[in-house]
C-alpha positions in Angstrom: 21.3 82.4 -139.8 21.4 80.0 -136.8 20.2 80.8 -133.3 23.8 80.9 -132.1 24.9 83.3 -134.8 21.8 85.4 -134.0 23.0 85.6 -130.3 26.5 86.6 -131.3 25.2 89.3 -133.5 23.0 90.6 -130.6 26.0 90.5 -128.3 28.2 92.4 -130.7 25.5 95.2 -131.0 24.9 95.2 -127.3 28.6 95.5 -126.3 29.1 98.2 -128.9 26.2 100.3 -127.4 27.1 99.8 -123.8 30.8 100.8 -124.1 29.8 104.2 -125.7 30.2 106.8 -123.0 26.8 108.1 -121.9 24.5 108.9 -119.0 24.8 105.4 -117.4 28.5 105.3 -117.6 29.0 108.8 -116.1 26.6 107.9 -113.3 28.6 104.9 -112.3 31.8 106.7 -112.5 30.5 109.6 -110.4 29.3 107.3 -107.6 32.6 105.3 -107.7 34.8 108.4 -107.5 32.6 110.1 -104.8 31.8 107.2 -102.5 34.0 104.3 -103.6 33.7 101.0 -105.4 30.7 99.8 -103.4 28.7 102.8 -104.4 29.7 102.4 -108.1 28.6 98.7 -108.0 25.3 99.7 -106.4 24.8 102.2 -109.2 25.6 99.5 -111.7 23.0 97.2 -110.0 20.4 99.9 -110.4 21.1 100.3 -114.1 21.0 96.5 -114.5 17.6 96.5 -112.9 16.3 99.2 -115.2 17.8 97.3 -118.1 15.9 94.2 -117.2 12.6 96.2 -117.2 13.5 97.6 -120.7 14.2 94.0 -121.8 10.8 92.8 -120.5 9.1 95.7 -122.3 10.7 94.8 -125.6 10.0 91.1 -125.2 6.3 91.7 -124.3 5.9 94.0 -127.2 7.3 91.5 -129.7 5.4 88.6 -128.1 2.1 90.4 -128.3 2.6 91.3 -131.9 3.8 87.8 -132.8 0.7 86.2 -131.2 -2.1 88.8 -131.7 -1.0 90.6 -134.9 1.5 88.4 -136.7 1.1 90.4 -140.0 2.5 93.5 -138.3 5.7 91.7 -137.2 7.5 92.2 -140.5 6.5 95.9 -140.8 7.8 96.4 -137.2 11.0 94.7 -138.1 11.5 97.0 -141.1 10.7 100.1 -139.0 12.9 98.9 -136.2 15.8 98.3 -138.6 15.4 101.7 -140.1 15.3 103.3 -136.6 18.5 101.4 -135.6 20.2 102.5 -138.8 19.2 106.1 -138.1 20.7 106.0 -134.6 23.8 104.5 -136.1 24.2 107.2 -138.7 23.6 109.8 -135.9 26.4 108.2 -133.8 28.8 108.2 -136.7 28.2 111.9 -137.3 28.5 112.8 -133.6 31.6 113.6 -131.5 31.1 112.0 -128.1 33.5 113.7 -125.6 33.5 113.3 -121.8 34.7 116.7 -120.5 34.4 115.8 -116.8 32.8 113.6 -114.2 31.2 115.6 -111.3 30.4 114.4 -107.8 27.4 112.1 -107.2 24.5 113.3 -105.0 23.7 109.8 -103.6 24.3 109.6 -99.9 24.1 105.8 -99.6 24.5 102.7 -101.7 20.8 102.1 -101.7 20.2 105.6 -103.0 22.9 105.0 -105.7 21.0 101.8 -106.7 17.6 103.5 -106.7 18.8 106.5 -108.7 20.6 104.2 -111.2 17.3 102.3 -111.8 15.2 105.5 -112.0 17.7 107.2 -114.4 17.6 104.1 -116.7 13.8 103.8 -116.5 13.1 107.5 -117.2 14.9 107.4 -120.5 12.1 107.2 -123.2 14.7 106.6 -126.0 15.7 103.4 -124.3 12.1 102.0 -124.6 12.0 103.0 -128.3 15.5 101.4 -128.8 14.5 98.1 -127.2 11.3 98.0 -129.2 13.4 98.5 -132.3 16.1 96.0 -131.3 14.1 93.0 -130.1 12.2 92.3 -133.3 15.5 92.0 -135.0 16.7 89.2 -132.7 13.7 87.7 -131.0 12.3 85.5 -133.8 9.4 83.0 -133.7 11.3 80.8 -136.1 13.9 80.1 -133.4 11.2 78.6 -131.1 9.3 79.9 -128.1 9.9 83.6 -127.4 10.1 83.5 -123.6 13.4 81.5 -123.4 14.9 83.6 -126.1 13.9 86.8 -124.2 15.3 85.4 -121.0 18.7 84.7 -122.6 18.9 88.2 -124.2 18.0 89.8 -120.9 20.7 87.8 -119.1 23.2 88.8 -121.8 22.2 92.4 -121.3 22.6 92.3 -117.6 25.9 90.4 -117.7 27.4 92.9 -120.3 26.3 95.9 -118.2 27.9 94.2 -115.1 31.1 93.5 -117.0 31.5 97.0 -118.4 30.0 99.3 -115.7 31.3 97.0 -112.9 34.7 97.1 -114.4 34.5 100.9 -114.4 33.5 101.0 -110.8 36.4 98.7 -109.9 38.9 100.9 -111.7 37.2 104.3 -111.4 40.3 106.5 -111.2 42.0 105.0 -114.3 38.6 104.9 -116.2 38.1 108.6 -115.5 41.5 109.5 -116.8 40.9 107.3 -119.9 37.5 108.8 -120.7 38.3 112.5 -119.9 41.8 112.6 -121.2 41.2 110.8 -124.5 38.5 112.6 -126.5 39.6 111.1 -129.8 39.1 107.6 -128.4 35.6 108.3 -127.1 34.7 109.9 -130.5 35.8 106.8 -132.3 34.0 104.5 -129.8 30.8 106.3 -130.7 31.5 106.1 -134.5 32.3 102.4 -134.3 29.1 101.7 -132.3 27.2 103.7 -135.0 28.7 101.6 -137.7 27.8 98.4 -135.8 24.2 99.6 -135.6 24.0 100.2 -139.3 25.6 96.9 -140.3 23.5 94.9 -137.8 20.3 96.6 -138.9 21.0 95.7 -142.5 21.9 92.1 -141.7 18.9 91.5 -139.5 16.5 93.2 -142.0 17.8 91.0 -144.8 17.5 87.8 -142.7 14.0 88.8 -141.4 12.6 89.6 -144.8 14.2 86.4 -146.3 12.7 84.3 -143.5 9.3 85.9 -144.0 9.3 85.1 -147.8 9.5 88.7 -148.9 12.5 87.8 -151.1 
């Protein structure tokens, strides 16, 4: 697999996860519907800031393992792939339905930004997910890790901005789409779950093959 192919695979997984309705999406919609587009974009900015911290956490973890304990890199890749697959299977079994979007409590755009960042940062599953995802795509065989991590972090922020910012700009229609189409949101979750399983298997194969395990 080339570096470009690796990035496309990462983007496919990233987009599939971000478009699944969840806490971040509902937070952006609530602020947009309650206080307008600017508040929704402020909430999006906070989530992006939190996402950058998650990206930094994942990159530092992989970098430390690759430099200090390289023998543990392949076991971490295997555990991470298994964790990604487990999340994927769980999503495929679940039925994600958005029953409603309540009002937001933020009283200013700054508060919407701050709460978006705090909400993102206080999710322990996000840290585990990033630690599972980054070993699959942040590879020493593609060169220095820092530039790779910077590109992946930028891709994450840009995708969050495109998806959540788009929701903020079209909050009314987005609410009708999410609340009134339970079947679509269920299938979004199942497709994202399938993506997780497929990507975990592909990256596991590539990683083990590159390490000489096969």
